[in-house]
ZADRENDREN-384945 format. One record per residue (C-alpha): x, z, y; residue in three letters. Coordinates in nm, 2 decimals. Layout:
BEGIN
<pt X="X" Z="Z" Y="Y" resn="ALA"/>
...
***
This chain:
BEGIN
<pt X="-1.53" Z="3.33" Y="5.80" resn="UNK"/>
<pt X="-1.68" Z="3.06" Y="5.52" resn="UNK"/>
<pt X="-1.85" Z="2.74" Y="5.63" resn="UNK"/>
<pt X="-2.19" Z="2.70" Y="5.76" resn="UNK"/>
<pt X="-2.50" Z="2.62" Y="5.50" resn="UNK"/>
<pt X="-2.86" Z="2.50" Y="5.58" resn="UNK"/>
<pt X="-2.97" Z="2.80" Y="5.34" resn="UNK"/>
<pt X="-2.79" Z="3.10" Y="5.22" resn="UNK"/>
<pt X="-2.99" Z="3.26" Y="4.91" resn="UNK"/>
<pt X="-2.97" Z="3.62" Y="4.83" resn="UNK"/>
<pt X="-3.00" Z="3.63" Y="4.43" resn="UNK"/>
<pt X="-2.88" Z="3.44" Y="4.15" resn="UNK"/>
<pt X="-3.13" Z="3.55" Y="3.94" resn="UNK"/>
<pt X="-3.42" Z="3.25" Y="3.79" resn="UNK"/>
<pt X="-3.63" Z="3.31" Y="4.13" resn="UNK"/>
<pt X="-3.30" Z="3.25" Y="4.34" resn="UNK"/>
<pt X="-3.15" Z="2.97" Y="4.11" resn="UNK"/>
<pt X="-3.46" Z="2.80" Y="4.10" resn="UNK"/>
<pt X="-3.47" Z="2.77" Y="4.51" resn="UNK"/>
<pt X="-3.11" Z="2.69" Y="4.51" resn="UNK"/>
<pt X="-3.18" Z="2.39" Y="4.24" resn="UNK"/>
<pt X="-3.49" Z="2.27" Y="4.43" resn="UNK"/>
<pt X="-3.34" Z="2.29" Y="4.79" resn="UNK"/>
<pt X="-3.02" Z="2.11" Y="4.66" resn="UNK"/>
<pt X="-3.22" Z="1.84" Y="4.51" resn="UNK"/>
<pt X="-3.35" Z="1.74" Y="4.82" resn="UNK"/>
<pt X="-3.04" Z="1.77" Y="5.01" resn="UNK"/>
<pt X="-3.01" Z="2.08" Y="5.17" resn="UNK"/>
<pt X="-2.68" Z="2.25" Y="5.23" resn="UNK"/>
<pt X="-2.69" Z="2.56" Y="5.02" resn="UNK"/>
<pt X="-2.52" Z="2.88" Y="4.92" resn="UNK"/>
<pt X="-2.62" Z="3.09" Y="4.60" resn="UNK"/>
<pt X="-2.49" Z="3.45" Y="4.64" resn="UNK"/>
<pt X="-2.49" Z="3.72" Y="4.41" resn="UNK"/>
<pt X="-2.31" Z="4.09" Y="4.36" resn="UNK"/>
<pt X="-2.30" Z="3.99" Y="4.01" resn="UNK"/>
<pt X="-2.31" Z="3.69" Y="3.79" resn="UNK"/>
<pt X="-2.61" Z="3.48" Y="3.75" resn="UNK"/>
<pt X="-2.89" Z="3.64" Y="3.57" resn="UNK"/>
<pt X="-2.72" Z="3.96" Y="3.53" resn="UNK"/>
<pt X="-3.02" Z="4.14" Y="3.67" resn="UNK"/>
<pt X="-3.39" Z="4.15" Y="3.56" resn="UNK"/>
<pt X="-3.37" Z="3.78" Y="3.46" resn="UNK"/>
<pt X="-3.14" Z="3.93" Y="3.15" resn="UNK"/>
<pt X="-3.33" Z="4.21" Y="3.06" resn="UNK"/>
<pt X="-3.69" Z="4.03" Y="3.01" resn="UNK"/>
<pt X="-3.88" Z="3.80" Y="2.78" resn="UNK"/>
<pt X="-3.93" Z="3.40" Y="2.82" resn="UNK"/>
<pt X="-4.29" Z="3.38" Y="2.82" resn="UNK"/>
<pt X="-4.42" Z="3.09" Y="3.05" resn="UNK"/>
<pt X="-4.76" Z="3.22" Y="3.03" resn="UNK"/>
<pt X="-5.10" Z="3.11" Y="3.22" resn="UNK"/>
<pt X="-5.32" Z="3.29" Y="2.97" resn="UNK"/>
<pt X="-5.25" Z="3.65" Y="3.09" resn="UNK"/>
<pt X="-5.31" Z="3.55" Y="3.46" resn="UNK"/>
<pt X="-5.65" Z="3.64" Y="3.64" resn="UNK"/>
<pt X="-5.85" Z="3.36" Y="3.67" resn="UNK"/>
<pt X="-5.88" Z="3.22" Y="4.02" resn="UNK"/>
<pt X="-5.56" Z="3.18" Y="4.23" resn="UNK"/>
<pt X="-5.33" Z="3.34" Y="4.00" resn="UNK"/>
<pt X="-5.40" Z="3.10" Y="3.69" resn="UNK"/>
<pt X="-5.36" Z="2.80" Y="3.92" resn="UNK"/>
<pt X="-5.02" Z="2.90" Y="4.04" resn="UNK"/>
<pt X="-4.92" Z="2.98" Y="3.67" resn="UNK"/>
<pt X="-5.04" Z="2.63" Y="3.57" resn="UNK"/>
<pt X="-4.89" Z="2.45" Y="3.84" resn="UNK"/>
<pt X="-4.53" Z="2.61" Y="3.77" resn="UNK"/>
<pt X="-4.60" Z="2.54" Y="3.39" resn="UNK"/>
<pt X="-4.63" Z="2.18" Y="3.51" resn="UNK"/>
<pt X="-4.34" Z="2.21" Y="3.71" resn="UNK"/>
<pt X="-4.09" Z="2.36" Y="3.48" resn="UNK"/>
<pt X="-4.22" Z="2.11" Y="3.19" resn="UNK"/>
<pt X="-4.14" Z="1.81" Y="3.39" resn="UNK"/>
<pt X="-3.76" Z="1.96" Y="3.50" resn="UNK"/>
<pt X="-3.66" Z="2.03" Y="3.18" resn="UNK"/>
<pt X="-3.56" Z="1.70" Y="3.09" resn="UNK"/>
<pt X="-3.34" Z="1.69" Y="3.37" resn="UNK"/>
<pt X="-3.17" Z="2.04" Y="3.36" resn="UNK"/>
<pt X="-2.79" Z="2.03" Y="3.29" resn="UNK"/>
<pt X="-2.84" Z="2.26" Y="2.96" resn="UNK"/>
<pt X="-3.08" Z="2.34" Y="2.72" resn="UNK"/>
<pt X="-3.33" Z="2.62" Y="2.80" resn="UNK"/>
<pt X="-3.47" Z="2.62" Y="2.46" resn="UNK"/>
<pt X="-3.83" Z="2.52" Y="2.58" resn="UNK"/>
<pt X="-4.10" Z="2.52" Y="2.28" resn="UNK"/>
<pt X="-4.45" Z="2.44" Y="2.36" resn="UNK"/>
<pt X="-4.57" Z="2.68" Y="2.11" resn="UNK"/>
<pt X="-4.88" Z="2.80" Y="2.26" resn="UNK"/>
<pt X="-4.96" Z="3.17" Y="2.31" resn="UNK"/>
<pt X="-5.29" Z="3.40" Y="2.19" resn="UNK"/>
<pt X="-5.46" Z="3.68" Y="2.31" resn="UNK"/>
<pt X="-5.53" Z="3.91" Y="2.01" resn="UNK"/>
<pt X="-5.85" Z="4.05" Y="2.04" resn="UNK"/>
<pt X="-5.84" Z="4.42" Y="1.84" resn="UNK"/>
<pt X="-6.20" Z="4.52" Y="1.80" resn="UNK"/>
<pt X="-6.55" Z="4.33" Y="1.77" resn="UNK"/>
<pt X="-6.71" Z="4.51" Y="2.10" resn="UNK"/>
<pt X="-6.43" Z="4.34" Y="2.28" resn="UNK"/>
<pt X="-6.55" Z="3.99" Y="2.18" resn="UNK"/>
<pt X="-6.79" Z="3.99" Y="2.42" resn="UNK"/>
<pt X="-6.56" Z="4.10" Y="2.71" resn="UNK"/>
<pt X="-6.29" Z="3.78" Y="2.58" resn="UNK"/>
<pt X="-6.55" Z="3.54" Y="2.60" resn="UNK"/>
<pt X="-6.64" Z="3.59" Y="2.96" resn="UNK"/>
<pt X="-6.28" Z="3.59" Y="3.04" resn="UNK"/>
<pt X="-6.24" Z="3.26" Y="2.84" resn="UNK"/>
<pt X="-6.53" Z="3.15" Y="3.10" resn="UNK"/>
<pt X="-6.41" Z="3.24" Y="3.43" resn="UNK"/>
<pt X="-6.06" Z="3.10" Y="3.27" resn="UNK"/>
<pt X="-6.26" Z="2.77" Y="3.18" resn="UNK"/>
<pt X="-6.42" Z="2.76" Y="3.49" resn="UNK"/>
<pt X="-6.09" Z="2.77" Y="3.71" resn="UNK"/>
<pt X="-5.96" Z="2.48" Y="3.51" resn="UNK"/>
<pt X="-5.73" Z="2.67" Y="3.24" resn="UNK"/>
<pt X="-5.74" Z="2.52" Y="2.86" resn="UNK"/>
<pt X="-5.83" Z="2.81" Y="2.65" resn="UNK"/>
<pt X="-6.09" Z="2.89" Y="2.40" resn="UNK"/>
<pt X="-6.19" Z="3.18" Y="2.12" resn="UNK"/>
<pt X="-6.07" Z="3.20" Y="1.80" resn="UNK"/>
<pt X="-6.29" Z="3.34" Y="1.59" resn="UNK"/>
<pt X="-6.15" Z="3.61" Y="1.27" resn="UNK"/>
<pt X="-6.15" Z="3.30" Y="1.02" resn="UNK"/>
<pt X="-5.90" Z="3.08" Y="1.26" resn="UNK"/>
<pt X="-5.71" Z="3.38" Y="1.36" resn="UNK"/>
<pt X="-5.65" Z="3.45" Y="0.95" resn="UNK"/>
<pt X="-5.59" Z="3.07" Y="0.90" resn="UNK"/>
<pt X="-5.35" Z="3.04" Y="1.19" resn="UNK"/>
<pt X="-5.16" Z="3.38" Y="1.14" resn="UNK"/>
<pt X="-5.19" Z="3.51" Y="0.78" resn="UNK"/>
<pt X="-5.00" Z="3.79" Y="0.85" resn="UNK"/>
<pt X="-5.20" Z="3.97" Y="1.09" resn="UNK"/>
<pt X="-5.41" Z="4.26" Y="1.01" resn="UNK"/>
<pt X="-5.73" Z="4.15" Y="0.88" resn="UNK"/>
<pt X="-5.96" Z="4.36" Y="1.04" resn="UNK"/>
<pt X="-5.86" Z="4.20" Y="1.43" resn="UNK"/>
<pt X="-6.18" Z="4.05" Y="1.55" resn="UNK"/>
<pt X="-6.03" Z="3.70" Y="1.68" resn="UNK"/>
<pt X="-5.84" Z="3.60" Y="1.99" resn="UNK"/>
<pt X="-5.81" Z="3.37" Y="2.28" resn="UNK"/>
<pt X="-5.59" Z="3.03" Y="2.24" resn="UNK"/>
<pt X="-5.39" Z="2.86" Y="2.51" resn="UNK"/>
<pt X="-5.20" Z="2.58" Y="2.38" resn="UNK"/>
<pt X="-5.04" Z="2.50" Y="2.72" resn="UNK"/>
<pt X="-4.83" Z="2.80" Y="2.71" resn="UNK"/>
<pt X="-4.46" Z="2.78" Y="2.67" resn="UNK"/>
<pt X="-4.12" Z="3.01" Y="2.61" resn="UNK"/>
<pt X="-3.77" Z="2.97" Y="2.70" resn="UNK"/>
<pt X="-3.43" Z="3.13" Y="2.68" resn="UNK"/>
<pt X="-3.48" Z="3.32" Y="3.04" resn="UNK"/>
<pt X="-3.11" Z="3.37" Y="3.09" resn="UNK"/>
<pt X="-3.04" Z="3.00" Y="3.01" resn="UNK"/>
<pt X="-3.29" Z="2.91" Y="3.24" resn="UNK"/>
<pt X="-3.15" Z="3.08" Y="3.53" resn="UNK"/>
<pt X="-2.82" Z="2.95" Y="3.46" resn="UNK"/>
<pt X="-2.91" Z="2.58" Y="3.42" resn="UNK"/>
<pt X="-3.11" Z="2.63" Y="3.76" resn="UNK"/>
<pt X="-2.75" Z="2.76" Y="3.92" resn="UNK"/>
<pt X="-2.56" Z="2.50" Y="3.73" resn="UNK"/>
<pt X="-2.81" Z="2.21" Y="3.85" resn="UNK"/>
<pt X="-2.78" Z="2.33" Y="4.20" resn="UNK"/>
<pt X="-2.43" Z="2.32" Y="4.18" resn="UNK"/>
<pt X="-2.42" Z="1.96" Y="4.06" resn="UNK"/>
<pt X="-2.64" Z="1.89" Y="4.37" resn="UNK"/>
<pt X="-2.37" Z="2.04" Y="4.61" resn="UNK"/>
<pt X="-2.50" Z="2.41" Y="4.59" resn="UNK"/>
<pt X="-2.19" Z="2.65" Y="4.64" resn="UNK"/>
<pt X="-2.22" Z="2.93" Y="4.39" resn="UNK"/>
<pt X="-2.07" Z="3.28" Y="4.49" resn="UNK"/>
<pt X="-2.13" Z="3.52" Y="4.23" resn="UNK"/>
<pt X="-1.98" Z="3.85" Y="4.21" resn="UNK"/>
<pt X="-2.02" Z="3.87" Y="4.62" resn="UNK"/>
<pt X="-2.20" Z="4.15" Y="4.77" resn="UNK"/>
<pt X="-2.40" Z="4.07" Y="5.07" resn="UNK"/>
<pt X="-2.35" Z="4.39" Y="5.34" resn="UNK"/>
<pt X="-2.56" Z="4.22" Y="5.59" resn="UNK"/>
<pt X="-2.82" Z="3.99" Y="5.74" resn="UNK"/>
<pt X="-2.72" Z="3.88" Y="6.08" resn="UNK"/>
<pt X="-2.92" Z="3.82" Y="6.37" resn="UNK"/>
<pt X="-2.87" Z="3.70" Y="6.71" resn="UNK"/>
<pt X="-3.16" Z="3.73" Y="6.98" resn="UNK"/>
<pt X="-3.35" Z="3.87" Y="6.69" resn="UNK"/>
<pt X="-3.32" Z="3.53" Y="6.44" resn="UNK"/>
<pt X="-3.07" Z="3.49" Y="6.16" resn="UNK"/>
<pt X="-2.78" Z="3.36" Y="6.23" resn="UNK"/>
<pt X="-2.56" Z="3.46" Y="5.92" resn="UNK"/>
<pt X="-2.50" Z="3.66" Y="5.60" resn="UNK"/>
<pt X="-2.22" Z="3.89" Y="5.59" resn="UNK"/>
<pt X="-2.07" Z="3.95" Y="5.19" resn="UNK"/>
<pt X="-1.75" Z="4.14" Y="5.12" resn="UNK"/>
<pt X="-1.59" Z="3.80" Y="5.10" resn="UNK"/>
<pt X="-1.70" Z="3.68" Y="5.46" resn="UNK"/>
<pt X="-1.92" Z="3.56" Y="5.68" resn="UNK"/>
<pt X="-2.15" Z="3.25" Y="5.61" resn="UNK"/>
<pt X="-2.33" Z="3.13" Y="5.91" resn="UNK"/>
<pt X="-2.68" Z="3.01" Y="5.86" resn="UNK"/>
<pt X="-3.03" Z="3.00" Y="5.98" resn="UNK"/>
<pt X="-3.18" Z="3.03" Y="5.71" resn="UNK"/>
<pt X="-3.17" Z="3.36" Y="5.47" resn="UNK"/>
<pt X="-3.38" Z="3.35" Y="5.14" resn="UNK"/>
<pt X="-3.37" Z="3.70" Y="4.97" resn="UNK"/>
<pt X="-3.47" Z="3.68" Y="4.66" resn="UNK"/>
<pt X="-3.29" Z="3.98" Y="4.45" resn="UNK"/>
<pt X="-3.59" Z="4.12" Y="4.28" resn="UNK"/>
<pt X="-3.63" Z="4.48" Y="4.28" resn="UNK"/>
<pt X="-3.31" Z="4.53" Y="4.49" resn="UNK"/>
<pt X="-3.46" Z="4.29" Y="4.78" resn="UNK"/>
<pt X="-3.59" Z="4.54" Y="5.00" resn="UNK"/>
<pt X="-3.27" Z="4.75" Y="5.00" resn="UNK"/>
<pt X="-3.12" Z="4.45" Y="5.15" resn="UNK"/>
<pt X="-3.37" Z="4.45" Y="5.44" resn="UNK"/>
<pt X="-3.48" Z="4.80" Y="5.52" resn="UNK"/>
<pt X="-3.21" Z="4.82" Y="5.78" resn="UNK"/>
<pt X="-3.35" Z="4.51" Y="5.94" resn="UNK"/>
<pt X="-3.69" Z="4.69" Y="6.00" resn="UNK"/>
<pt X="-3.89" Z="4.47" Y="5.73" resn="UNK"/>
<pt X="-4.07" Z="4.74" Y="5.53" resn="UNK"/>
<pt X="-4.12" Z="4.56" Y="5.18" resn="UNK"/>
<pt X="-4.36" Z="4.70" Y="4.90" resn="UNK"/>
<pt X="-4.16" Z="4.65" Y="4.63" resn="UNK"/>
<pt X="-4.06" Z="4.91" Y="4.31" resn="UNK"/>
<pt X="-3.91" Z="4.87" Y="4.01" resn="UNK"/>
<pt X="-4.15" Z="4.87" Y="3.74" resn="UNK"/>
<pt X="-3.89" Z="4.99" Y="3.40" resn="UNK"/>
<pt X="-4.02" Z="4.81" Y="3.10" resn="UNK"/>
<pt X="-3.84" Z="4.81" Y="2.74" resn="UNK"/>
<pt X="-3.81" Z="4.55" Y="2.50" resn="UNK"/>
<pt X="-3.72" Z="4.55" Y="2.09" resn="UNK"/>
<pt X="-3.50" Z="4.26" Y="1.95" resn="UNK"/>
<pt X="-3.58" Z="4.19" Y="1.54" resn="UNK"/>
<pt X="-3.28" Z="4.03" Y="1.35" resn="UNK"/>
<pt X="-3.32" Z="3.68" Y="1.22" resn="UNK"/>
<pt X="-3.53" Z="3.69" Y="0.93" resn="UNK"/>
<pt X="-3.87" Z="3.58" Y="0.84" resn="UNK"/>
<pt X="-4.09" Z="3.52" Y="1.16" resn="UNK"/>
<pt X="-4.47" Z="3.71" Y="1.13" resn="UNK"/>
<pt X="-4.62" Z="3.40" Y="1.33" resn="UNK"/>
<pt X="-4.51" Z="3.07" Y="1.50" resn="UNK"/>
<pt X="-4.69" Z="3.12" Y="1.80" resn="UNK"/>
<pt X="-4.61" Z="3.37" Y="2.10" resn="UNK"/>
<pt X="-4.85" Z="3.68" Y="2.10" resn="UNK"/>
<pt X="-5.02" Z="3.93" Y="2.32" resn="UNK"/>
<pt X="-5.28" Z="4.16" Y="2.28" resn="UNK"/>
<pt X="-5.60" Z="4.14" Y="2.49" resn="UNK"/>
<pt X="-5.56" Z="4.49" Y="2.61" resn="UNK"/>
<pt X="-5.20" Z="4.38" Y="2.79" resn="UNK"/>
<pt X="-5.42" Z="4.26" Y="3.06" resn="UNK"/>
<pt X="-5.53" Z="4.59" Y="3.10" resn="UNK"/>
<pt X="-5.23" Z="4.75" Y="3.08" resn="UNK"/>
<pt X="-5.03" Z="4.50" Y="3.31" resn="UNK"/>
<pt X="-5.26" Z="4.61" Y="3.58" resn="UNK"/>
<pt X="-5.24" Z="4.96" Y="3.50" resn="UNK"/>
<pt X="-5.61" Z="5.00" Y="3.39" resn="UNK"/>
<pt X="-5.75" Z="5.27" Y="3.16" resn="UNK"/>
<pt X="-5.75" Z="5.14" Y="2.77" resn="UNK"/>
<pt X="-5.92" Z="5.30" Y="2.46" resn="UNK"/>
<pt X="-5.51" Z="5.36" Y="2.32" resn="UNK"/>
<pt X="-5.35" Z="5.73" Y="2.26" resn="UNK"/>
<pt X="-5.28" Z="5.90" Y="2.56" resn="UNK"/>
<pt X="-4.88" Z="5.81" Y="2.50" resn="UNK"/>
<pt X="-4.95" Z="5.46" Y="2.51" resn="UNK"/>
<pt X="-5.13" Z="5.51" Y="2.83" resn="UNK"/>
<pt X="-4.89" Z="5.67" Y="3.00" resn="UNK"/>
<pt X="-4.60" Z="5.45" Y="2.90" resn="UNK"/>
<pt X="-4.85" Z="5.14" Y="2.93" resn="UNK"/>
<pt X="-4.78" Z="4.99" Y="2.63" resn="UNK"/>
<pt X="-4.91" Z="4.73" Y="2.48" resn="UNK"/>
<pt X="-4.81" Z="4.46" Y="2.21" resn="UNK"/>
<pt X="-4.64" Z="4.17" Y="2.30" resn="UNK"/>
<pt X="-4.44" Z="3.92" Y="2.02" resn="UNK"/>
<pt X="-4.24" Z="3.62" Y="2.13" resn="UNK"/>
<pt X="-4.07" Z="3.39" Y="1.88" resn="UNK"/>
<pt X="-3.74" Z="3.28" Y="1.99" resn="UNK"/>
<pt X="-3.55" Z="2.94" Y="1.94" resn="UNK"/>
<pt X="-3.28" Z="3.16" Y="1.77" resn="UNK"/>
<pt X="-3.50" Z="3.29" Y="1.50" resn="UNK"/>
<pt X="-3.50" Z="3.64" Y="1.62" resn="UNK"/>
<pt X="-3.80" Z="3.78" Y="1.78" resn="UNK"/>
<pt X="-3.91" Z="3.99" Y="2.07" resn="UNK"/>
<pt X="-4.12" Z="4.31" Y="2.04" resn="UNK"/>
<pt X="-4.29" Z="4.47" Y="2.41" resn="UNK"/>
<pt X="-4.40" Z="4.62" Y="2.58" resn="UNK"/>
<pt X="-4.41" Z="4.92" Y="2.84" resn="UNK"/>
<pt X="-4.46" Z="4.99" Y="3.19" resn="UNK"/>
<pt X="-4.37" Z="5.32" Y="3.39" resn="UNK"/>
<pt X="-4.24" Z="5.40" Y="3.74" resn="UNK"/>
<pt X="-3.91" Z="5.57" Y="3.64" resn="UNK"/>
<pt X="-3.69" Z="5.45" Y="3.93" resn="UNK"/>
<pt X="-3.37" Z="5.26" Y="3.87" resn="UNK"/>
<pt X="-3.30" Z="5.49" Y="3.51" resn="UNK"/>
<pt X="-3.20" Z="5.23" Y="3.27" resn="UNK"/>
<pt X="-3.19" Z="5.47" Y="2.97" resn="UNK"/>
<pt X="-3.38" Z="5.38" Y="2.66" resn="UNK"/>
<pt X="-3.63" Z="5.64" Y="2.57" resn="UNK"/>
<pt X="-3.64" Z="5.65" Y="2.20" resn="UNK"/>
<pt X="-4.01" Z="5.77" Y="2.21" resn="UNK"/>
<pt X="-4.14" Z="5.47" Y="2.42" resn="UNK"/>
<pt X="-3.95" Z="5.22" Y="2.19" resn="UNK"/>
<pt X="-4.15" Z="5.42" Y="1.83" resn="UNK"/>
<pt X="-4.47" Z="5.37" Y="2.04" resn="UNK"/>
<pt X="-4.40" Z="5.02" Y="2.07" resn="UNK"/>
<pt X="-4.29" Z="4.96" Y="1.72" resn="UNK"/>
<pt X="-4.60" Z="5.12" Y="1.61" resn="UNK"/>
<pt X="-4.83" Z="4.94" Y="1.82" resn="UNK"/>
<pt X="-4.68" Z="4.65" Y="1.68" resn="UNK"/>
<pt X="-4.71" Z="4.69" Y="1.32" resn="UNK"/>
<pt X="-5.09" Z="4.74" Y="1.42" resn="UNK"/>
<pt X="-5.10" Z="4.38" Y="1.49" resn="UNK"/>
<pt X="-4.86" Z="4.29" Y="1.23" resn="UNK"/>
<pt X="-4.81" Z="4.53" Y="0.91" resn="UNK"/>
<pt X="-4.55" Z="4.27" Y="0.79" resn="UNK"/>
<pt X="-4.29" Z="4.38" Y="1.04" resn="UNK"/>
<pt X="-4.29" Z="4.75" Y="0.95" resn="UNK"/>
<pt X="-3.99" Z="4.70" Y="0.75" resn="UNK"/>
<pt X="-3.83" Z="4.48" Y="0.98" resn="UNK"/>
<pt X="-3.47" Z="4.56" Y="1.09" resn="UNK"/>
<pt X="-3.41" Z="4.57" Y="1.47" resn="UNK"/>
<pt X="-3.10" Z="4.49" Y="1.61" resn="UNK"/>
<pt X="-3.10" Z="4.63" Y="1.99" resn="UNK"/>
<pt X="-3.32" Z="4.74" Y="2.22" resn="UNK"/>
<pt X="-3.29" Z="4.76" Y="2.61" resn="UNK"/>
<pt X="-3.47" Z="4.78" Y="2.94" resn="UNK"/>
<pt X="-3.53" Z="4.61" Y="3.30" resn="UNK"/>
<pt X="-3.71" Z="4.63" Y="3.61" resn="UNK"/>
<pt X="-4.00" Z="4.44" Y="3.73" resn="UNK"/>
<pt X="-4.05" Z="4.38" Y="4.09" resn="UNK"/>
<pt X="-4.40" Z="4.54" Y="4.15" resn="UNK"/>
<pt X="-4.61" Z="4.50" Y="4.44" resn="UNK"/>
<pt X="-4.94" Z="4.67" Y="4.48" resn="UNK"/>
<pt X="-5.13" Z="4.37" Y="4.42" resn="UNK"/>
<pt X="-4.96" Z="4.23" Y="4.13" resn="UNK"/>
<pt X="-4.88" Z="3.91" Y="4.35" resn="UNK"/>
<pt X="-4.52" Z="3.80" Y="4.45" resn="UNK"/>
<pt X="-4.42" Z="3.76" Y="4.81" resn="UNK"/>
<pt X="-4.30" Z="3.41" Y="4.92" resn="UNK"/>
<pt X="-4.32" Z="3.40" Y="5.29" resn="UNK"/>
<pt X="-4.12" Z="3.42" Y="5.61" resn="UNK"/>
<pt X="-4.10" Z="3.73" Y="5.80" resn="UNK"/>
<pt X="-4.29" Z="3.76" Y="6.10" resn="UNK"/>
<pt X="-4.05" Z="3.84" Y="6.41" resn="UNK"/>
<pt X="-3.78" Z="3.75" Y="6.25" resn="UNK"/>
<pt X="-3.70" Z="3.34" Y="6.27" resn="UNK"/>
<pt X="-3.50" Z="3.23" Y="5.99" resn="UNK"/>
<pt X="-3.57" Z="3.52" Y="5.73" resn="UNK"/>
<pt X="-3.79" Z="3.43" Y="5.39" resn="UNK"/>
<pt X="-3.87" Z="3.67" Y="5.09" resn="UNK"/>
<pt X="-3.89" Z="3.55" Y="4.71" resn="UNK"/>
<pt X="-3.96" Z="3.82" Y="4.51" resn="UNK"/>
<pt X="-4.24" Z="4.06" Y="4.37" resn="UNK"/>
<pt X="-4.33" Z="3.87" Y="4.08" resn="UNK"/>
<pt X="-4.34" Z="4.18" Y="3.81" resn="UNK"/>
<pt X="-4.33" Z="4.06" Y="3.50" resn="UNK"/>
<pt X="-4.42" Z="3.70" Y="3.58" resn="UNK"/>
<pt X="-4.06" Z="3.58" Y="3.71" resn="UNK"/>
<pt X="-4.00" Z="3.37" Y="3.45" resn="UNK"/>
<pt X="-4.35" Z="3.22" Y="3.43" resn="UNK"/>
<pt X="-4.36" Z="3.11" Y="3.85" resn="UNK"/>
<pt X="-3.98" Z="3.05" Y="3.86" resn="UNK"/>
<pt X="-4.06" Z="2.68" Y="3.89" resn="UNK"/>
<pt X="-4.36" Z="2.74" Y="4.14" resn="UNK"/>
<pt X="-4.14" Z="2.95" Y="4.34" resn="UNK"/>
<pt X="-3.87" Z="2.73" Y="4.42" resn="UNK"/>
<pt X="-4.09" Z="2.43" Y="4.50" resn="UNK"/>
<pt X="-4.29" Z="2.67" Y="4.72" resn="UNK"/>
<pt X="-3.98" Z="2.79" Y="4.91" resn="UNK"/>
<pt X="-3.83" Z="2.45" Y="4.95" resn="UNK"/>
<pt X="-4.23" Z="2.31" Y="5.08" resn="UNK"/>
<pt X="-4.19" Z="2.60" Y="5.35" resn="UNK"/>
<pt X="-3.85" Z="2.52" Y="5.43" resn="UNK"/>
<pt X="-3.88" Z="2.16" Y="5.51" resn="UNK"/>
<pt X="-4.22" Z="2.20" Y="5.68" resn="UNK"/>
<pt X="-4.40" Z="2.02" Y="5.40" resn="UNK"/>
<pt X="-4.75" Z="2.08" Y="5.30" resn="UNK"/>
<pt X="-4.74" Z="2.36" Y="5.05" resn="UNK"/>
<pt X="-4.86" Z="2.27" Y="4.68" resn="UNK"/>
<pt X="-5.07" Z="2.56" Y="4.71" resn="UNK"/>
<pt X="-5.25" Z="2.79" Y="4.96" resn="UNK"/>
<pt X="-4.95" Z="3.06" Y="5.06" resn="UNK"/>
<pt X="-5.17" Z="3.28" Y="5.25" resn="UNK"/>
<pt X="-5.22" Z="3.52" Y="4.92" resn="UNK"/>
<pt X="-4.85" Z="3.55" Y="4.89" resn="UNK"/>
<pt X="-4.75" Z="3.62" Y="5.24" resn="UNK"/>
<pt X="-4.61" Z="3.92" Y="5.32" resn="UNK"/>
<pt X="-4.85" Z="3.94" Y="5.61" resn="UNK"/>
<pt X="-5.11" Z="4.07" Y="5.34" resn="UNK"/>
<pt X="-4.91" Z="4.39" Y="5.31" resn="UNK"/>
<pt X="-4.86" Z="4.45" Y="5.72" resn="UNK"/>
<pt X="-5.17" Z="4.30" Y="5.90" resn="UNK"/>
<pt X="-5.36" Z="4.61" Y="6.06" resn="UNK"/>
***
C-alpha cells in the first residue's frame, strides 16, 4: 500500500497533468497516475492549437477564451519552454457565396465577446501571399495561439511535481475502490493508494476505467490523421483552418467530394516553433485502429494544396494518428458522478484538449475546493447525458 493522497488523478495527458498542476499549486497532496509515460496517449498525437476562433458562439467561445487567458498567464511560471506563440489564426473562406455565412458567424462571435474580424480577399492575399488567389477571404482571431502539446503536458506534470505531487508513470490502474458507495482509494499494479477523491482524466480510455462501477460514459474514440512537413519554407506565418472545418468538426454536410466527406477531411495548417508545419485534418469512427490510411493522407494533402498550392512539392517526413475523446454534443465532461461521492470525470474534450487544458485544471480545482467556479459548470455535467 502507498501512502494516502488527497486526490488521485488517473491519466497524465495534458488534461490530467493540468489538473495535477492546478491542485498542487494550492496545496493539495496529489498523485498523478498513468499506465504509460506523461503525454503518451492523445496528447502525443495531436496539434498544438489553442483556439477560440473555431468554437461555437456563446458558452463554448467563453470557455475557450477563459482557457487561453489562463494559459497565457501560466506560461511564465511553467518549469520548461512550451513553445507558446501568439501568432493568431485565420479561418479561410473558400468561396464568395460563403462570405455571408462567415460575416454572420463573425457577428455572433463578436456579440459574445470574441475579438474576430473579416479579412477580405485583398487583405488575405497581403497577409498570406502563398494562398490560392481565388479564395474569398477569411476570419482573423489575433488572440489565438499555439504550443507544443507534449511540452505543455510535461510542463504541467513537472510543475505539479515541484509543488509536491507524486508522479506515477508506467502504473496501471486496476480499480477505483469504493466503501459504502464512496471512493476510498485507487488500486494499481504497484499497490493501493488510499484517497477520498479520484479524477478520471484518461481521455478515450476513461470509459473503460469506470464502466465496471456502473457508470455509462458517452465517450467514443474519433480517429484523426496528421501530416508533418520537413523544416523548409513555411507557407504562412499564422495558423490557418478552412471555414468548412467548423462543419467537419460537427459532422455536418459540406460541399466537398464524397471521399473527403466520408473521412471528415478539412484543411488545417499549423506552424511550429521548430520550423516544421503540420497538415490536418480527418475525422472518423474507427475504434482504436491506429493504422495510418494512405487514402486519407492523400485526401488531406490534396485539400491542403487547394489552399496553399506552393506546398505541392513539400516533403512530408512522417504521419501519425490519434484518438479524440468524442462526446455527442462536442463538449467535455468535467463533473462529479451522481451517486458516487469522490468520483470525478475530466474527459471528452475531443479535439479541444490543448485549448481547454488550462481551464479544465482550474475548474476541477474549483469543484474540489468548493470554490465558486469560473464559469457555469452545468453544460459540462455528466448529468446532461443521464437526466431522464
